[in-house]
C-alpha positions in Angstrom: 85.0 146.3 131.7 82.4 143.6 131.1 84.4 141.2 133.1 84.3 143.6 136.2 80.5 143.9 136.0 79.9 140.2 135.7 82.3 139.4 138.5 81.3 142.1 141.0 80.2 139.5 143.6 83.6 137.8 143.3 85.4 141.1 143.9 83.1 141.9 146.8 83.9 138.5 148.4 87.7 139.1 148.0 87.4 142.6 149.5 85.4 141.2 152.6 88.1 138.5 153.0 90.9 141.0 152.9 89.2 143.2 155.5 88.6 140.2 157.7 92.3 139.1 157.5 93.5 142.7 158.4 90.9 143.1 161.2 91.1 139.6 162.7 94.1 140.4 165.1 92.1 143.3 166.6 88.6 141.8 166.6 89.3 138.2 167.7 90.7 139.0 171.2 87.6 141.2 171.9 85.2 138.5 170.7 87.0 135.7 172.7 87.1 137.9 175.8 83.4 138.5 175.5 82.5 134.9 174.8 84.8 133.2 177.3 82.4 133.8 180.3 79.5 132.6 178.3 81.3 129.4 177.3 82.5 128.9 180.9 79.0 129.3 182.2 77.6 126.8 179.6 80.2 124.2 180.5 79.5 124.7 184.2 75.7 124.3 183.7 76.4 121.2 181.6 78.4 119.7 184.4 75.7 120.5 187.0 73.0 119.0 184.8 75.2 115.8 184.3 75.6 115.4 188.1 71.9 115.9 188.8 71.1 113.3 186.1 73.6 110.8 187.7 71.9 111.3 191.1 68.4 110.9 189.7 69.5 107.7 187.8 71.0 106.3 191.0 67.8 107.0 192.9 65.7 105.4 190.1 68.0 102.4 190.2 67.6 102.1 194.0 63.8 102.2 193.7 63.8 99.6 190.9 66.0 97.3 192.9 63.7 97.6 195.9 60.6 96.9 193.7 62.4 93.9 192.2 63.3 92.6 195.7 59.7 93.0 196.9 58.3 91.3 193.8 60.8 88.5 194.2 59.7 87.9 197.8 56.0 88.0 196.9 56.6 85.6 193.9 58.5 83.1 196.0 55.7 83.2 198.6 53.1 82.6 196.0 55.1 79.7 194.5 55.6 78.1 197.9 51.9 78.5 198.6 51.1 76.7 195.3 53.5 73.9 196.1 52.0 73.5 199.5 48.5 73.3 198.0 49.6 70.8 195.4 51.7 68.6 197.6 49.7 69.1 200.7 52.9 69.4 202.7 54.4 72.1 204.9 57.1 74.3 203.3 60.7 73.6 204.2 61.5 77.3 204.4 59.2 79.8 206.0 56.9 81.6 203.6 58.3 85.1 203.0 56.4 88.0 204.4 55.9 91.2 202.4 57.5 94.4 203.7 55.3 96.5 205.9 55.5 99.8 207.8 58.0 101.2 205.4 60.5 98.3 205.8 62.6 97.9 202.7 62.7 94.7 200.8 66.5 94.4 201.5 65.8 94.6 205.2 63.1 92.0 204.9 65.6 89.8 203.0 68.2 90.2 205.7 65.6 89.2 208.4 64.5 86.2 206.4 68.1 85.0 206.0 68.5 85.4 209.8 65.3 83.3 210.4 66.5 80.5 208.1 69.9 80.4 209.6 68.5 80.5 213.1 66.2 77.5 212.3 69.1 75.6 210.8 71.1 76.1 214.0 68.1 74.9 216.1 67.8 71.8 214.0 71.5 71.1 214.2 71.5 71.2 218.1 
């Protein structure tokens, strides 16, 4: 009997395990039926959050590209101005203008390319 008193926790664990094995076929379908909508909702919300994150990152990338283009235009203008001051000559390519009135840097870049191409055509004729 001393063995039984010392190992009462072991026998309690074995008893709980046996009850779980017998009850599992009845309890698991109920639990899975109750948890399935919750799991489905969690997956759906995760997918929505992922899409929102992708859209926000795309928007951030667009803003960063615009800022980089604007900074590039301004830096090139400053470099050309310094070259003109140092050399005392006129720039070969028109000094870039900074975007104004909400005009994007990419639109400014397209306009500048058109100006340079137009001038090249004038010089060729």
